[in-house]
Structure formats: C-alpha cells, structure tokens
C-alpha positions, 0 to 999 in steps of 0.5 A, spaced: 392 294 636 396 295 630 403 292 630 405 297 625 403 305 623 405 307 616 405 315 615 404 319 610 403 326 610 405 329 604 398 330 600 403 330 593 404 323 590 412 323 589 417 318 588 417 317 597 409 315 597 410 311 591 415 306 594 412 307 601 405 304 597 408 299 594 412 296 601 405 297 604 401 293 599 406 287 601 407 288 608 399 288 610 399 281 608 405 280 614 402 285 620 396 289 623 398 295 620 395 302 619 396 308 614 396 315 617 393 320 614 394 320 607 391 315 602 396 311 597 393 307 591 391 300 593 393 301 601 388 300 607 384 307 608 388 312 613 387 313 619 388 321 622 394 322 626 390 323 633 387 316 631 394 313 630 396 316 637 390 313 641 391 306 637 398 306 639 397 307 647 396 299 647 401 295 643 397 289 641 399 281 640 404 282 646 408 286 643 412 292 648 411 297 643 408 299 636 412 300 630 412 307 626 415 307 620 417 314 617 419 317 611 419 325 611 421 330 616 414 332 618 413 324 619 419 324 623 417 330 627 410 327 629 413 321 632 418 323 636 413 328 639 408 321 640 415 317 643 418 323 647 413 328 650 406 323 650 411 317 652 406 313 647 410 305 647 413 306 640 419 305 637 421 309 630 423 307 623 426 312 619 428 310 611 433 314 608 435 314 600 438 321 600 446 320 598 448 326 600 449 330 607 442 332 609 442 339 613 442 340 620 435 339 622 434 333 618 440 330 622 438 331 628 431 329 627 434 322 624 439 321 631 433 321 634 430 314 630 430 308 634 433 305 627 435 308 620 434 304 613 438 306 608 437 304 601 444 304 598 451 303 601 452 310 600 446 314 603 448 309 609 454 313 609 450 319 610 446 317 617 446 314 624 443 308 627 443 304 620 440 297 622 440 295 614 441 297 607 434 295 604 434 297 596 427 299 594 424 294 589 418 294 584 412 291 584 412 286 579 404 284 579 402 291 579 407 292 573 408 287 567 409 288 560 404 289 554 403 283 550 403 288 544 407 294 545 404 298 539 397 296 540 398 299 548 402 305 545 396 306 540 391 306 545 393 311 549 391 316 544 398 320 544 401 321 537 406 317 533 408 310 533 412 309 539 413 313 546 419 315 550 418 319 556 421 322 562 418 322 569 418 327 575 417 335 577 419 339 572 425 343 574 433 343 573 434 338 578 431 333 575 434 334 568 428 336 564 432 341 559 437 335 558 431 330 556 428 336 551 435 338 548 436 330 547 429 329 544 431 335 539 436 330 537 433 324 537 426 325 534 428 327 527 432 320 526 425 316 529 419 320 525 414 314 528 416 317 536 413 321 540 417 324 547 412 324 553 414 329 559 410 326 565 410 331 571 408 339 573 412 345 574 411 348 580 411 355 581 417 357 582 419 353 575 415 357 571 419 361 567 424 354 567 418 351 563 417 357 559 424 357 556 423 349 555 417 350 551 419 355 547 426 351 545 420 346 542 417 351 538 423 353 535 424 347 533 418 346 530 417 339 535 410 341 539 406 335 536 411 331 538 414 333 545 408 333 549 407 336 556 402 330 559 402 334 567 401 330 572 399 322 571 396 318 577 399 312 579 394 307 577 394 311 570 402 311 570 401 303 570 397 302 564 402 307 561 408 305 562 409 298 558 406 301 552 413 306 551 419 303 548 424 307 552 424 311 559 430 317 560 431 319 566 437 325 566 437 328 573 442 332 576 442 328 583 436 323 585 436 319 592 434 313 588 430 313 582 424 308 582 422 310 575 427 305 571 425 300 575 417 301 573 419 301 567 424 294 567 418 291 570 414 293 565 419 291 559 422 298 558 429 299 557 432 306 560 437 311 558 440 315 565 445 319 568 450 317 573 445 318 579 441 314 584 441 307 584 441 307 576 448 304 574 445 297 579 439 297 575 442 297 569 446 290 570 451 292 566 448 295 561 443 289 559 437 293 561 439 300 561 444 304 559 447 310 564 451 315 561 456 319 563 455 326 565 461 330 560 456 332 554 451 327 557 446 331 552 450 328 546 451 321 550 443 320 551 441 322 545 446 317 541 445 311 546 437 312 545 438 312 538 442 307 538 437 303 542 430 305 538 434 303 531 436 296 533 430 292 534 433 285 536 437 290 541 431 293 544 428 287 545 433 283 548 434 289 553 426 289 554 427 281 557 433 283 560 429 289 564 423 284 566 427 278 568 431 283 572 426 286 576 423 279 577 429 276 580 434 282 583 429 288 585 422 285 587 418 289 592 417 283 597 425 283 597 424 290 600 418 289 604 422 282 607 428 286 608 424 291 612 420 286 616 427 284 618 428 290 622 422 290 625 423 283 628 430 285 630 427 291 635 422 287 637 426 281 639 430 287 643 424 289 647 
C-alpha cells in the first residue's frame, strides 16, 4: 500500500502540473508513491481515482494513514469525500500558491485540509492551517544551459539568430499584449532576434488574440513574432536553453515558474512585479523586475539593455544558473514538503 497519493485531475499541462511533476520525480526516491489520475511527464503511470481510494483503505509501513497531496479544487473535493464520507484513513495536504483571497468555496475546502503548504509568505497570509512555507523549486538536472546557445537556437528552426519568449495562456491577465507591445519596441533595435509567444488562447480570448495579431501585422513583424501554440513539456526543456531571454509580464501570478526554469537553463529574464519574480531576480543579477508604471516601455528598455550588452548578458546567464542550483532547486522543495508529511505521521 502506498505512503503517498498525489492527485492530478487536470488534463491541461499547467504551471501547477509542472510543479507537481517536478516534485513527484523527487518524491519517488523517498516514498511508495502513486499518481492519480492524469499522467505527468517523467512520473509513474497513473492509477484511477477508484484505485487510489481502494489502496488507501489499508495504510502501509506501519503508518496509521495514507497522505493525499492535492493542489486544485476538484482534487480537494474528491479527497474530502474519501476521508469524511467513505471514512478512509487518509490525511490531506494542500499546496496554495495564490497571493490573493480565495473565493468562498475554495476557502471552505481549504479550511478542511489537514495541512496547508504555502509557496510564499504572502500566499500563507490568505489560507488557514499553514504548516510550512515551501517555495517551488526547479529540476536543475532536467533544465540545463546549452553548450552553444546560438547552435541551439539554430536547431529550433525558428527564424533569426536569437530568441526571446513569453510562455503561458494567451489572455490579458498573462500580459500577452504587454509582451507584444514591448517586442514592437525591441525588435527593430535587434534585427537578429525573434520573439515567441508560447501558449494558446481559450475560446473566450480569441478576440483578444485577433487584436494582438492585427497589431503585429500592422507593424510588419509577422515573420518575427511567432505564435507557436502550446509546446509539450519535454520539448520546452530543449527550447528554453536556446533562448536569450524570457519575458513574463502578467498582471497577476500566483508564483510563476517560467523565469525559474529559464534561470536553470542559463537564461536571464525581464518580468513584471508579480508572483515570486522579485525573489528570483536576486537583486537584478539573474533577471530584472520592472514596475507597473509604464511597464511596456520599462520592459523594452531593460530587455534592450541586456541584449545589447554581451558581457552583462553572459554574467546574468551564469548567475541565473548558479541561483537556480543554490537557492531554488527542486530537491529543496521536496524536502520541505516531506517534512510536513513526516510531521503529520509523527502526530498519528
């Protein structure tokens, strides 16, 4: 019987999926773990929800309960049903990254958790039952710098000699329009650069997408600002090290893994003051966080300065990799989460 069941009920590969997968790849070294019910890259083959419940009836290894680690509302709901209605011997751990007040229903669900792990001190202030603040980490073995960035970019098949990218859903909250407006200022100064918009637009954001495409066409930059659509996680691992910069300008972000994955890949970033980006920047040595006042011009100016100074770019690239290794590794996150599990088991 497993010690730990980690749930993933979302068929879309989101930021939550990415962080969960990275932790699971570490935790399989520590526990008898099962994933339920949607597959994640590099993780054990998933079991069904019914199988997860069945396996939880009898805890293993002398433990009095199995831990279910959940990260989304539907997962909390299923875990609560298993614990409180089916009366299975489980305890539920929830990870909360949101840096704002949850709506009423999620607040109620979170209040029923046995333990909550917050990803930042700010996130911890919005939820009860916080046992620990454990920042997300990055898999520094999976994400690594390219031996030759120029050759890596050439191998992608995208135009130009260097790449800039933003990654995430195409919608206003993610700042896709801010990125495009910044690129309209930066690309004319850097004719060898190509900008990638990695992600897709939902049905409700198609009009927004069309507006952005029209803006790009009017500027005559259709061949230099590329909408790639979603890129599979394994392919993104290969693409990131080829980039010269990551640019993330969301209005809101709970945590934000993209700059950190870029850092592990030796790629500096420019970002809005959202999520955990300011901590990632390590006082502007690995990336630059710009204020929201005139954010497009500020982002464009900072990116222009980084791309236009090869020595500074190289120093930031090296510092980004070192910071990912020393301060933001996935092993550190896994150990912080495991400590919460062990505390729960010790309490019985």
